[in-house]
C-alpha positions as CSV (number, residue, x, y, z in Angstrom):
1,X,143.1,-36.4,143.5
2,X,145.4,-33.4,143.5
3,X,143.5,-31.8,140.5
4,X,140.3,-32.4,142.2
5,X,141.4,-30.5,145.4
6,X,142.8,-27.8,143.2
7,X,139.6,-27.4,141.3
8,X,137.6,-27.3,144.6
9,X,139.9,-24.5,145.9
10,X,139.5,-22.5,142.8
11,X,135.7,-22.9,142.8
12,X,135.7,-21.8,146.5
13,X,137.9,-18.7,145.7
14,X,135.7,-17.8,142.8
15,X,132.5,-18.1,144.9
16,X,134.0,-15.9,147.7
17,X,135.2,-13.3,145.1
18,X,131.8,-13.2,143.4
19,X,130.0,-12.8,146.8
20,X,132.4,-9.8,147.8
21,X,132.1,-8.3,144.3
22,X,128.3,-8.3,144.3
23,X,128.0,-7.3,147.9
24,X,130.1,-4.2,147.4
25,X,128.8,-2.9,144.0
26,X,125.2,-3.8,143.6
27,X,122.3,-1.6,144.3
28,X,119.9,-2.4,147.1
29,X,117.2,-4.7,146.0
30,X,114.4,-3.3,148.1
31,X,111.9,-0.7,146.9
32,X,110.8,2.0,149.5
33,X,107.1,1.9,150.4
34,X,105.0,5.0,149.5
35,X,104.0,7.2,152.5
36,X,100.7,6.0,153.9
37,X,97.9,8.3,155.0
38,X,95.0,7.4,157.3
39,X,91.8,6.6,155.5
40,X,89.1,9.3,156.2
41,X,85.6,9.0,154.9
42,X,84.1,12.3,154.6
43,X,80.3,12.9,154.5
44,X,78.3,14.9,152.0
45,X,78.2,18.7,152.8
46,X,74.8,19.6,154.3
47,X,73.8,22.6,156.4
48,X,71.5,23.9,159.2
49,X,70.7,27.3,160.6
50,X,72.4,28.5,163.8
51,X,70.2,28.7,166.9
52,X,68.4,32.1,167.2
53,X,70.2,33.1,170.4
54,X,73.2,35.1,169.1
55,X,73.8,38.6,167.6
56,X,74.8,36.8,164.4
57,X,73.5,33.8,162.3
58,X,74.9,31.6,159.7
59,X,74.4,28.1,158.3
60,X,76.8,25.4,159.7
61,X,77.4,21.7,158.9
62,X,74.8,19.2,160.0
63,X,77.7,17.0,161.0
64,X,78.8,19.5,163.6
65,X,77.6,20.6,167.1
66,X,77.4,24.0,168.6
67,X,79.2,24.1,171.9
68,X,79.7,27.0,174.3
69,X,83.4,28.3,174.6
70,X,84.2,27.3,178.2
71,X,87.8,28.8,178.2
72,X,88.7,31.1,181.0
73,X,88.8,34.1,178.4
74,X,85.5,33.3,176.9
75,X,83.0,36.1,176.4
76,X,79.3,36.2,175.7
77,X,78.4,34.7,172.2
78,X,81.7,32.8,171.8
79,X,81.0,29.2,170.5
80,X,82.8,26.3,169.0
81,X,81.5,24.5,165.9
82,X,82.7,21.1,166.7
83,X,83.0,18.1,164.4
84,X,82.9,14.8,166.6
85,X,83.6,12.5,163.9
86,X,86.6,14.5,162.5
87,X,87.9,15.8,165.9
88,X,87.9,19.3,164.3
89,X,86.8,22.6,166.0
90,X,86.1,26.0,164.5
91,X,86.5,28.5,167.3
92,X,84.1,31.5,166.9
93,X,84.7,34.7,168.8
94,X,82.5,37.8,168.6
95,X,83.0,41.3,169.7
96,X,80.7,44.2,169.8
97,X,82.2,47.4,168.3
98,X,79.5,49.9,169.4
99,X,80.5,52.4,166.9
100,X,84.0,52.8,168.4
101,X,86.9,53.2,165.8
102,X,89.4,52.5,168.5
103,X,87.8,49.2,169.3
104,X,87.7,48.3,165.7
105,X,91.4,48.9,165.2
106,X,92.2,47.0,168.5
107,X,90.2,44.0,167.0
108,X,92.1,44.2,163.8
109,X,95.4,44.2,165.5
110,X,94.5,41.3,167.8
111,X,93.5,39.2,164.8
112,X,96.7,39.9,163.0
113,X,98.7,39.2,166.2
114,X,96.9,35.9,166.8
115,X,97.7,34.7,163.2
116,X,101.3,35.8,163.4
117,X,101.9,33.7,166.4
118,X,101.9,30.7,164.1
119,X,104.8,32.1,162.0
120,X,107.4,30.1,163.9
121,X,106.0,26.7,162.6
122,X,104.2,27.9,159.5
123,X,105.9,27.3,156.1
124,X,103.7,30.0,154.8
125,X,100.7,32.1,155.5
126,X,98.6,33.0,152.5
127,X,96.3,36.0,153.1
128,X,93.1,36.4,151.0
129,X,89.8,38.3,150.9
130,X,86.3,36.9,150.3
131,X,83.3,38.9,149.0
132,X,80.1,37.2,150.1
133,X,76.9,37.1,148.1
134,X,75.4,39.5,150.7
135,X,78.0,42.0,150.0
136,X,80.2,41.3,153.1
137,X,84.0,41.2,153.1
138,X,85.8,38.6,155.0
139,X,89.6,38.2,155.4
140,X,91.0,34.6,155.5
141,X,94.4,33.3,156.2
142,X,95.5,29.9,155.1
143,X,98.5,28.4,157.1
144,X,100.7,25.6,155.8
145,X,103.1,23.5,158.0
146,X,102.8,21.8,161.3
147,X,100.7,24.5,162.8
148,X,97.9,24.1,165.4
149,X,95.5,26.3,163.3
150,X,95.4,25.8,159.5
151,X,92.7,28.3,158.6
152,X,91.7,31.6,160.2
153,X,89.3,34.4,159.3
154,X,87.5,37.5,160.5
155,X,84.8,39.8,159.2
156,X,83.1,43.0,160.5
157,X,80.5,45.7,159.4
158,X,83.0,48.3,160.7
159,X,80.5,49.8,163.2
160,X,78.7,47.2,165.4
161,X,79.9,43.7,164.9
162,X,83.3,41.9,164.6
163,X,83.6,38.0,164.2
164,X,86.7,35.9,164.1
165,X,87.1,32.2,163.6
166,X,90.0,29.7,163.7
167,X,90.1,26.0,162.7
168,X,91.7,23.6,165.1
169,X,92.1,19.8,165.3
170,X,92.1,17.9,168.5
171,X,94.5,15.2,167.2
172,X,98.3,14.6,166.8
173,X,97.9,13.5,163.2
174,X,100.2,15.5,160.9
175,X,98.7,18.1,158.8
176,X,99.8,16.3,155.6
177,X,97.4,13.5,156.5
178,X,94.7,15.8,157.6
179,X,94.8,17.7,154.2
180,X,91.4,16.3,152.9
181,X,89.7,17.1,156.2
182,X,91.2,20.6,156.3
183,X,89.8,21.1,152.8
184,X,86.4,19.7,153.8
185,X,86.0,22.0,156.8
186,X,87.3,25.0,154.9
187,X,84.4,24.6,152.4
188,X,82.1,24.6,155.4
189,X,83.7,27.7,156.8
190,X,83.3,29.4,153.4
191,X,79.6,28.5,153.5
192,X,79.3,29.9,157.0
193,X,80.8,33.3,155.8
194,X,78.6,33.3,152.7
195,X,75.4,32.9,154.9
196,X,76.5,35.1,157.7
197,X,74.0,37.8,158.8
198,X,74.1,40.4,161.6
199,X,71.1,40.7,163.8
200,X,69.9,44.2,164.8
201,X,70.9,45.1,168.3
C-alpha cells in the first residue's frame, strides 16, 4: 500500500515536471498565416477616344467615365477619368501657356511642388521620362508608400499647352493591396500619354 502511494506520488511529480519543462522550453506550435489581400478581378485593357470638346485628345479606358472636375479650384478643361469598379480616379488638369515662358516655368514649379507634398509619407519618389510615339515627352513620378497619389505625370509642348495628371483611389485599402490595380491604371495612363494630341487653338 505504501509503495503504491509512493509510486503515485513520483508519477505525479514526474508529470508536473514534464509539463513545466515542455511549457518553458518548447517552441510555439502555431504557424503564422500569410498576409491576405483583397481579390481584385481586372478587366482586359480596351480604349476609346476622348469627347471632341477639349483642347487635347487621347484614348482612355472603356472601363472609365469622363467626369467634370467640380472642385472649387477647377478651371475649364479639367476632368476626371473615373473607374467606378476600381474606385480609382485620374485627375487631369490643363493650362494654356499662350507663348509665355513665365507661365511655363510657373507650371513646372507647381507640378514639382504638388509631387513633393507627398514626401512626408512616401518611401520613395522615382522620377522618369517617357518619349511617346508621336515625339512628345512626358515626365512621370512613381510614389511608393501609403501616399494618396501613387502616380503623377505632366507633359507640354512648351509654347501653348500644359497637361498634368495624378492617380488617386477613393478607398482606405492600403497601397500594398492595391498594387495590381495601380499597375493596371498606370498602363492605361501610359496609353493616354502615348495617344495624346494637342488641338489647334
